[in-house]
C-alpha positions, 0 to 999 in steps of 0.5 A: 500499500503506497504512501509517498510524500512529493515535495519540491523542498528537501525535507525528511520524514520524522514520523510515519503512522499506519492505522486501520478502520474496519468500518461497521462501528468497529474501532480503529487500530494501529498497524505500524508506526515509525519513529526515530529510525525504528519501525514497530508493527502492532498488535495482530499485524506483528510479523506481517507488516513492514515498511517497504518504501525508501524513508530518505525519498519520503516513501512510507509505503506498507507491505502486508503479508498473509492477508486475512479476511479481517484486514479488510478496511480503510488504511490510513497513512500519516507522514510528519516531516521534521520542522513541519506542523502539517501532516500528510495523509493518504487513505487506501481501501483494501478489498479482500477476495475469497481464497483461491484453491491451492490444490487441484486435481486433474487426470492423465491426458487432461488439461488444467488451469492454474490461476495467478492473479495479483490484486492491487488498488493501485495501477502497477505494471507487470515486468516479469511472470515466472512459474517454477515446478518442483516435483517429489523426486525431480529438481526445480524446473522452469515451466514458463516465463514472461518478460515485459521488456521483450514484450513476449512470452518465453516457453522453454524448449525441450532442452529445458524440461518436459513442458514444451509446447504444453503450457500457454499463458491464459491470463491478461498481463495488463490486469496482473494475471499470470494464469497458465494452462497446462495441456496433456497432463502426465503423471510426472506433472504432479507436484508444486507450481510456484507463480511469481509476479514482479511489479517493479520491486514488488514480488507476488508469489502463489503455490499450487499443489497439483495432484495427477490421478491415473487415467480411468480404465475403459471397460469393453462390454462383450456378449459373453459378459452380458447376463441372461435376462430373468423375468420377474414374477409380475412379468411372468403373470402378464405373459401367461395371461396374454397367451391364455387369452389368445387361445380362448379367443381363437375359435371366435375369431375363426367363426367371425372370419368364416361368417364374413366370407359367407356373406361376401360370397352371397352378396357376389352371387346376387350381383352376378345374377342381376348382371346376367339378367341385364345381358340376357333379357329373355330370362325372366324370374318365375315363382318357384320353390327353393329347390327349383330356384336353385336349378335356375340359378345354376342354369344362369351361371352356365349361360353366362359362361 
């Protein structure tokens, strides 16, 4: 958190006070004070804060490490100069984001994105991004490097390690994002990945533990492996019922078919007689008994043919 006093006069810093105002009716608390060339962290900030600015250049910037959710709030810097009654003040609002996962899991052959983002309330430019791999048995190895001066990212060749052509920068450098994507993950890629983002003299570091699980076996199903289908009790009852109903209804269906065919034959005979009468007008209908009529019908059939 920057706190620099700009002046055209040559004046030295006499005292620096850093305080935190958490808000929500909470009391202000001291973070650090500097007096007589002595820097003293206060309370819960001990071992977590120190001055990183150059006092001789009127720079009282503060570095806060191992940030916690309770550290969120407004930080006020007060600089007093020798021989001056005026006090220079600057407020910095700190927002604490949820912690990103530090352990990731991926299968062999898959791909994984490892995030590395530096959050800052001030505009700072990334000068360098570096990813280092440290395996269980292997020595430290450079995975990826980016140089702002060269305006290009550098991926090391095969002679530098086994990450060649498998690592790409997916983060936005202009937003302090040095995230990378690792493709074609191998079992030997499991280990610690440390990301370093350089912003001038300030370095942000983050370590991610990558666990690589073996590839899941693919099982093939063959006909021999298929189990025979066993019908349940209800299914068996339904099938037997359908078969019995079919057997009982079969005679009825046969009678219906015969009756239908007989009706069709009678209709066809009547139509045939009418057609014969039209073609042979000499034939007249005469009253007769059933046996006689039957003989006349047979005669008409022979006349037609």
